[in-house]
Residue, then its C-alpha position, 0 to 999 in steps of 0.5 A: m516516352t522516357g529516356e530509358s529503352r527496354l528490349i522485351l524478348p519472348r521467354g524462349m528467346a531469353v533462355l536461349v540467349g542465356i545459354v549462349l552467354l554461359l557457353i561463351g564464358a565457360g569457353a573463355t575461362y577454359l582457354l585462360m586456365r589452360t594457358s596459365a597451366a602451360s606457363r607454370n609447367e614450362m617454368s617448373h621444367t626450367g627451374t628443375g633443370e637448373a637446380a639439377s645442374a647445380g646439384v640442388t632439387g627445386v622442391p624442398g625435401a625431394a631427392a635430386a634425380p641422378s643424371a648421367p656423367s657428362a663426357a667432360s667429367l670423365r676426362d682426366v683433370v690435368v694440373p700442370l706444376s713446375p718443378e719448384a711447385v712440386d718441391r714446395a708441395g713436398i710431392v714425391v713420385t715413387p713407382v708402384t711395386t708388389a709385395s707378398t702379404g706377411g703371414g706373421f701374427r702374435l701369440p702369448g706364450v709361456v716358458e716351459p722346460n724341455a721335457y726331453r731334458q728333464i730327469a727325475v733323480t732316483p737312487l739305485v739302491g734302497g737305504r737311508i739318506t745321510r747327507v744332502s748336498a744339492e739345493l733348489g736352484d743349484r746348478v749341478r754338473r754330471g756326476q756331481a754327488m747330490a746326496q749320500i745313502y747308507s745301504p745295507a744291501l750295498a754292503e751285502a752285495q760288496t761282501r758277495y763280490v769280495s768272497a767270489r773273487a777270493m774263491l776265484d783266486a783260490h781256483d786259479r792257484e789250484l788250476q795252475r798246480t793241477q796243470k803242472l801235476v798233469e805235465i809230470g804225470a802226477a795228476s790225471r786229465q780227468e782231474l784237470e777237466r773238473i778243476h777247469a769246470e769249477h774255475a769257469a763256474q767261479t768266474a761266472a759268479v764273480q761276473s754276476a756279483r760285479s754286475q750286481l754292484e754296477l747296477l747299484g751304481v758302484p763306479s768301476s774305480t771302486l770295484a777295481a779296489l775291492t779285493s779280499g783284504s778291502k774294507v766293505s763300505a755301505m755308503i753310496s752317493v747319488p750322482a747328477p745324471i746331467d748338467g742342469v738346474v735342480t728344480e725340485r727336491t724331496a730328499n731330506v736327511g734321515g728319510n728312507v728311500d728305495p729305487a722308486t723314490k724321486l729325490f730331485t728333478a734336474v733340468d737342462l735349461s740350455t734349450v726351453w720350450v715356449v708353448a703358445d695357443v693358436y686359434e682355429k682361424d690361424f691353423s693354416r698359417v702354422r706348420v711344423g718347422s715354421e720360424a718364430t721369435a720370442t721376447t719377454s718383458a724381463y729382457p725386451g731387447q733380447s729376441l730368441r729365434g726358434r722353430v715350431s717343433y710340435i702342434d697339438p692335434q687336439v683342440s681345446p673345447q673351451t678356448r678353441t685353440a691348439k697348443v704349439r711348441i717352439e723350441v728356443p735356445n737359452p744359453r745364458g739361462d735368462l729364460r725362467l720356467g713359467m715366464y710369459a713370452d710374446v711370440v711372433m710367428t712368421g707364418i705362411a706368406g699370402d698373396d702379392v699386393p701393391a706395396 
C-alpha cells in the first residue's frame, strides 16, 4: 500500500459533482461582477455631480447638463463701498430719464434755383440787337437796361401815335369853335353832335395807339414826351424784370430777334432750393413743413435752416427715391447753383426710450 489515496467514484456521481462545482463557481463570479459594477456606478455619479458643480463634465467631449439656478445665485450681490472708494473708482450715479428717439437723418442734396424766381428775358418787340450790356454772372437791378434793339415796328407805332394825337388836337380846336358858334346861333346842334362823335372816335384812336406803345415796352415818360413835333425813335431797351443774377445769355450784337426769342435768364438767388432724394423707408419721417438744415463743404461753419416745401409724388423706378425740395434763404449769395449740400432732416419724433 502506497502513501497516495485515491477516491474512486462512479461515473454518474462524478458528473453530478462536476455540475455542482460549476454552478457554485458561476454564482460566485456573478456576485463578484455585480459588486464591482455597483461600486463603479457610485463612483461615476459622485464624479459627475462634482464636475457639474464645478461647471466641467466628467467625460471628455460631453456637454454639461443644465442645472436649475440655486436660490443663492438669484439673490442680488451687494458690494459695500465707502465714499472714498466710490470717488477713487470714478463711479457716478445718475437717475434714469426718458427721451424721445430723434427722427433726424442725413440726405445728400444739390442746390438748384428757385424756379418761381427764375425769369426768361425776352424782347417785347422784334428787331435787331445793337448793344448788349449784361454779361453772364452779372448782378442786375430791376429796370436796368440789359440790351438795346433797333425796331422799325416801334418807329411805325410811334408815328401812328403822334399822328393820332395831332388829329385829336385838331378835333379839340374844332369842337371848341363849334360850341361857340352854337352859343351865338351861327351853327346847328346837329353839327355840334357830329363833331362830338368824331372827337370821341379820335380819342379812342389815340388811346389805342398809346396802348400799343405800352405793350411794346415804351415807358410812360417817353409817351408823355411824344408830341406832333417830337422826333420818333426806333431804339428801345430791354430792361431787367427782377433783381437777380444773369445765369444765361444768348443775345449778341447784330442778331435778329422777335418777341419769342429768349435773350437772357435772370434768377433771384435770395432764396434757393436744395433738392434731395429720400428713400422709401424714410417716407413716413418726412412731411411738407418739416424742418431741415443744409451745410456745404465750401462753408462748413454756415448752416442754413429751411423747411420742406414739396415732396415729389412719383418714385424713381431706378433708385426707389422721391425728390424732396427744401427752400433755404441765401441772403449773401454764398450758395451757388449746382453745389452739393449735406441736408439734415429733423423728421418725426419716435418713441420714448431710456436716456
